[in-house]
N, C-alpha and C positions, 0 to 999 in steps of 0.2 A: 649459379645462375644457369648452370649447364642443364639444369632439369625445369628449365621455365616453361619451354614446351609443353612438356608432360605436365607440371603442374595445371598448366592455362586450359588441356583439354579433358581431366580430369573436374576439373572445377566447374568448368561447363558442361560434361555429362551430369554432375550430381545437380546439378541450379538447374538443368532443364527437364529433369526428373519430377522436379519439385514447385515446378513454372514459376522461377523466381528471376524470372530476367531479366525485368526492372532495379534488380539488386548489383546488379552484377560489374555496371560504371563504379561501385561504390566497394563494392566488398574484393572486386579482382586484383584491383591494382595496389592494396598492401600486402595482400598475400603472395604479390611477385616483384615486391618491393620497388615500384613506381612509383613515380609521383602521384599525389591526389590531389582532387578539386573538392570543396563542400558542395552536400549533395543541395539542389533549388528550392527555394522555401517551397512549401505547399500552401500558404495560406495568403495573406495579400500580396500581391505586387505591384509594385510601384512603376510608375513610365516613367520611362526614359528616354532622353536627348537622342535619340537614333536616325535611321535611313528611313524615309517616309514609306509605307505601304500603298500604292495609287489603288491596290486590290479592296483595300478594306480601311486604310484611315490611316489607323494609328502607328506612331513612331513605335520602329523595331528596336527591341533592346539586346545588346551585347550579348552573346552567347556565353562567354566566359563569365562562372560562377551566378547565374542569373538569379536577380534578388540584392546578394551584399552589395554586389560590386555598383550596381544603380544608384544603394541606397546611401553608399560612401559620397559617390557623386555627386548627388543630391545634396549633401550636407556641405559639401564643400564649394559648390558655386552657391548656397544659401539659397535651395529650391526644396525644402523641406514641405511648404502647404502646398507643394504645385503634385506633389505622389499622390495619388489617390488610392484609396483603401478600401479594397473589397471582403466581404461576408463568405466569399464561397473560396476553394483553392483555383487560380489561374494560371495560366501559362505564359509565356515569353511576351505574347502578344496580348494579355489582359483578356484574354478567353476562358470563359469557364469550364473546370475539368469534369463539372457534375453538371446533372440536368435536376432539379427538387421538381418537379409539377406540383406540390404544393405549396412552392414559396414566389411570392411575390417581391422577392429582392432586385433591387435598382442597380444597377440597367439590368441584368445579365435576365435572369427571369420576369422582370416585369414585361421588358419588351416582346420575352417569348409570349406572354400572355396576350398581349395587345395584338400581337404579329396574330396567334389563331383568331382570334376574336374578331379581326377587323376582315378577314378570310371567309371565317364561317358566316356572317351578316352578309356577304356576298355574295355567298352560293344562297343562302336565305333566300336573298332579294331576286336574284335571276334566275329561281327554278319557283320561285310562288305562283308561275302560273299552273304549269302541268296538274298540278291536286286542285283547281278550280276550271281545269279546260271544258268539263261537260256544261258549266253552267256558261263559260266565256262563250263558247263555239256559239251556241243558241244565241247568244246576245247579239254578236256580234255576225252570225250568220257566215263564219268561218267553213272552208274547203280543206279537205284532205290534204292537198295542197298549200293551202294556207298555214294549215298548221305544223307541216312539214318546214315549211319556208322561216318560220317566226323560231322552229326547235336550233335550224342553221345558223338564224341572226342571233341568238342567243350565243352561241359560242364563236361563231367565224366573228365579230367584232375583237373579241379579245385576243384574236391573231395576232393583230399589228398593235392594241395596247399592252400587251403581253414583251413583245420584242421591244417597243418604246420605251418601258417600263422598265427592263433590264440596265438602259443608257440612264434612266432619270437615278435610279439607285447607286449607280456607279458616280454618275457626279454631283447629285444634292443628296443622298440619301434616303434610307428606306422610309422615312418619317412620313416624307414627303410624295412616296411611292403610295404609302396607303393612303394618310390622310386627304389630300388633296382629290383624288381616283373616287374618295367615296363619296367626298362632296358635290362632285360634279355628277356623277352617277345618282343622285338621290333625287336629280328633279327627273330625269325621266322616270325612276322608280313612282314619284308624286305624280307624272305626268299621265301614270295607266289610267287615271280618272277622269279624262276628260278624253280618251279613245273612244273612237264611233264606228271605225271600220278596220278592217283588214291591213287594211297598210301603214295606220298608226301602231296597230297592236304589234305588228311587226318592227317598225321601228323604236319601239320603246323597249321590246326585249332586246334589242340587240345595244343600244344604249346602255341599260342595264347591265349588257354581259359585259363590255370594256370591266366593271369591278369587278372579273375573274381575275384580273391582270393583278389583284392584290396577292395573287399568289406568288409572284416572282418575290416581289418585298419581304414576303414570308418565308422563303426560302433564303435570299438574300439574309434577313436579317439574323437569326438561326446561322449561317454560318458563320455571320463576323462576332456572334457572340458565344459559342463554344469551340471546344477544341478537335483538331481531325477526327479522333479515336470516339467521339460521340458524336458528331456530326450527323450521322443518318441518323442516330434515333432522336436526337433534337427535329430534325426537317421533318423527320416521317411522321414523331407526335406533333408537331404544330400543324403540317398541314394534313393532316388525320381528322384532327378535331376539328379543323376547319371545313374540307368535305364532308362532314358530320350533319352541315348545315343543308346539304338536301335532303336527307334524312328527316330530318327537323319539321322543313318547308314542308315535305309531304304529310309529316305527323298531324302538325298545328296549323296550316291554310286551313283546312275542310273546317276546323272547329270555330277560328277567327272568323272563316265567310258565314257559318249556322247562327253567331252570337250577331251580326251584323244583320240579317236577316231578320233578326226580333226587330230591329230598328228600320231598316231601309225594304224596299221590294228587292224582290232575286236581284233584277240587272244595278240595280245600283249598288247592292252589298260588295261584291267582290271588289267594285273600283274606290270601295272605302276600307276595304279589308288591304288593300296596298299601301294606306298610308302606314303602315305598323311596320312594314320592314323599311322603308323609305324612312321616319325616324327612326329606327336603329342605324342607320347608314349614317345620318348626321350625328346621331351622337358619339359610334366609336370615329367618327372621323376626326371631330375636334377634342376625342382623348388621346388620340394616338400624339396628334401636334403640340398638345400639351404638355402630357406626361411621357410619352416614349424619349429614347434616347440613341441617336443612329448608331455609336460604337463604345466598346467600352471606358474609352474614355474622353469622349462627348460626344459630340455634333457635328457636321461638318465644317459649319461655318465657324462656331469658334473655332475649330480647330485649325483652322484656315486662316485666321486672324492673328492666331500667336505662332504660324510658322510650323505647327505638328504635321502639316498636311498641307502635300502639293494639288494645285488643279487638276484633275481629271483630265486625261486625253483622251476622250470620247471615240475618235478616231484609228487611237492604237490598241485599246483595248476591245472593239468590235473586230478590228483585224483579227487579235489573237482571237477571239472566239469561232470568228466564220472560216479561217484557215486551218483547221483543225478537224480532220475528218470525223474523229470521235464524238463532235458536238452534233453533228448531223445523225450519227445513226443513230443517237439518244435522241433524236426529235423525231427520228420517223419512230422506234421502238415506244417513247412514252404516248406518241398517237393512237397506240393499242394498247394502253392501259389505264392512262387516265382519258381519253378520248373515250374510250369501252363506259367510263363511268359516265361520263357527260351524256354520251347515248342511250346508254339505260335510263339514266335521272329523268331525261325527256319521255320516255317512252314506258315505262314501265307501271305507272298507276293507269294511263290508258288502256294499254293492254288491257292489265288486269280487270278492268272497270267493260271493256266490251267483250273480252275474249269468255270471261265468267259469267257474265251479268252480275256484278256486284253493285252496290251502293256506295255513292261516292266518299263516304268516311271509311268502309273496311276495304276501300281500295288505295286509297290513301294509307290506310296504314300496315298492310301489307306493303304496299310498295315502298316504305318508310324502313324498312328493313334492309335494302341493303345498302341504303348511305349513312344508317346507324351505325354498322359494323364501323365504323372508321372511326369511333372512337377508340378502338385497338387495333383494328385490323393493318391498317396503314402504318401505326407503329411497329406492330409485331414486326411489318417487313422489314422497317428499317432495322430493328432492335436485329433479325435474326442474319441481315446483311454485314451489321457490324460483328457479330457472333464468328459468321463464317471469315472474315477477313481476322480476324485472331487468328485464326488457326488455318487459314491456307492464302490469307494476304485479298488482293486486287480480283485473283480469279476464281477466288470464292465469294465474291459479291456480284459477279457475272454470273455464275451457276447460278445463286439465288435468285435472282432475278428472270433468266430466261427458263427456272423450274415453275416458281409460283404463276408466271405470267401464260405460259403455256398449259397450264392447270385452267386459266382464268379460260384462255380460247375453247377448250373441252365443255367447259359448261353451259361457254353462248352455244354448242352447237347442241349438246343435249335439250337445252329449251325448244329446240324444235321437235323432238322427240317424245316430250310429257305436255305438249299443249292440248290435252283432252283430259287431264286430270290437275287442279286446282294444286291436292297434296303433291304432286310429285314436282310441279312446277315452282313451288316454294320452298322443298328441299333443295331443289339445284339451286333459288336462286339465293340461300342461306350458303351454300359454298360458293356459289360465285361471287358473292358480297363480298366474302374472305379473301378469294384467290387477285383479284383485280386491285381495292386494293393496298391487298402488300406488295403487291407489283410494282407501284405507283410509290411506296416506303424505298423499296430495292431500288430504285430508277437514283432516286435523291440519296442513297447511300454510295453512287457513284458519279454523279453529275459534280459535284464541287472540286473532282478530282481530276477534272478535264483538260483546266486553265485557270492559272489564281488571278493573271492580270486581266484577264476578261470573265469572272466569274457573274457580274450581273449581266452582262449580255447573253453569253452562253445559258444560265438561269433561265432568263427570257426570251431566249428561240426554243429551248428546251420544253420549255411550258406552254409555248405559243402552238409546240409540234402537237398537244393535248387534244387542243382546242382545235388545231386544222384535221386531226385524225376524226375528231367526233363529226366536224362538217360533210367531211369526204365520206363518212360511214353512213351518216344521214341521210347524203343526199344518193347515196346509190342503191340504199337498202329499206330505207324508211320515208319515203318520198313518196313514190311511184302507185298509183293503184293497182298496177301489175303484180305487185309482192305483197306477202301479208307480213304481217310483222315478225311470225315465227319463222317463216323464211330468211326474214332480214336478221334473227340472232344466228339461224345457220350458216349463213352466208358470214356475217362477220365473224364467228367463230375462226372459219379456215383463213379468214384474211389474220387475225388475231396471232396464228398458228404461224404462218407464210413471214410476216412482217419479223417474229419474235427470234428465226431462224441466224435474223442477220446479223445477231449480238454473236454469232462464232466469229464476226471479221473486227468486233473490238478488241483493241491492244496497247498494252502501254509497255515501252520497251522496256522499262526495268521492273515490272510487275507483270508482263506478259499477258495473257487471253484463256479464252474460255479452252484452246487445244496446244496453247502454245506456253512457252515458260518464258518469264523473262530474261535479260542481261545483267546480272549481279553488278559488273565492270560501267554502269551507266546511272548516275545517281540521276537521287531526286532534284537536286539542287542544278544539273544542265539539263534535265528535262524544262522545269517552269522557267528557265534563264533565255530559252530558248523564243520566249514571246517577246523579248528586248531584244533591238536594233547592236550591230554593234558601238555604234555611238554610244547608246544610252547605258550600254554595259560597261564603256570606257569611262562613263560619269560615275559608274556605281550607282544606277537607278534599279540596277535589277538586286542587289544586295534586300531591298523593302520584300521581299518573298522569301528570304532564307529560311526566316524563321518558321512558314508554311512549310516549306518544304523539308524542314527536319523533322516534323508534327506528320509529315503526311510519308514516311518513314514504315511507320505503322500497318501500311497495305501490303509489304515486303512478305507479312504472314508469321506466325511465332517461330517455326524452323528457322528460313531465310534471315530473319533478324538475328537467330540464337548463332547460327553459322557467321555469320558476317561479325556481329561480333567478338567471337570464339576468333578467326580470322585478324582483327585487327590488333586483340590482345596478343597476338602472339607475334604478330609485327611489331610491335610495342617494346614485348619483351626481348626482343631478336638486337633492336636499336639498342637499348639497354646496355647491352653486352658488350656491343661493340664500342 
């Protein structure tokens, strides 16, 4: 065994070249004469009787021989019927290791599809007004200040509802976050038919905007259904398809209005048009509550009844999120990627209509371009974040976010310089519509890793930051009469670049930041355990997040993971020689 160290070095070098690091735990020990464990099962993953994970609910399995040991224990205590089987490969927390966008398999992929559909309908209802604004403006005698105030109201309400919905997801589950909120907000969508003045219009837009908080439930739901290695992609695809609702409403609502005008007078038709998004909200709200499932192992209520999930300590989860400065950096940053998207959704169609004297339908179609690219652009941002993470770890994720968000700021500035040409404007809009959603997707490649215990609250706060950023930007640059919309785009771009620069301060002790390396001696388990008090750690409550901490080691990057694994194997070999 004298050559164990050199054997390990040669083995690791060879496997590094072949990019087969995932095989090292099972290939290297036999070659070194060390004890071996069987590889984990890649198919159905049984539910085990372990510590409760208060961040996402299900009991956490033992780390030793995942799969086979749990099955043996289930046989011993006669709980074979309690072992859920899945049609996708899952990890130790029963999270799916794959994202199949064509699958409606329950619970992972059905929850994924219900989640993005709910968020898309929330967008559709919230931004149903801008495509019809020229008609609504004439009917209600709205001023520019009224229109700007309604735009601010439509996103400001969601600031508070998103913060609240994070706590709801932690305590009651994402199903109630989606379903109940959609049903409540549908009343305001139907209420648009009775609006007679600017006050009623602003109030209804604000209440309908509460439904944008379904974004929090959307991201939370994906985070508890998919593993750490693909959570960035899953979050980005779901949120991107949801955001596409803004593009669809710009594209579809003018045609719904035209259809209603064949039946009703002009100033009645737009009111009737609101019946469509209101009905969609009711349908999706009921569908989520009936067909959705909170966690891979079941719903919150059922798991608590059988003792597999403790009641969440909301104040501790809130504290875990708010005391972490990384949460607030991401709140600020998200205000100028998703916040920019909301601001553009509120202004782009009216801007094209007024600036280039277009008809209502053409302005709606061209304005829809900005939102429709969410079909793939946000997912592209999440995918790029995951790809760079494999090579460079969390540092790659942060650099990805900085790059695409800065390019979005540049496009915003360019809008001012091309305001004389419709063709040039649309060319910039197309590029802009790629970078802004990509930045949103890249943001939620980082957000799930800030805190595990306070995942729902952190998701809610960051999501609320997007709405708050839009409200501030709308108030500063798009409401007053002393600044044109093109000038507003210019100064919004400057703001984007300034805020994005703060990402240089984002640092994780074990992974590093944009300009700093992480400390390899600090473990993921140590970082996530800090959210628990000493008394809670003595009781073993922190063990609930150990499986997640282990999965999150993928944020170290390929080289660092391989180097650490090589060092661990060398240490084992040396111990075996003693």
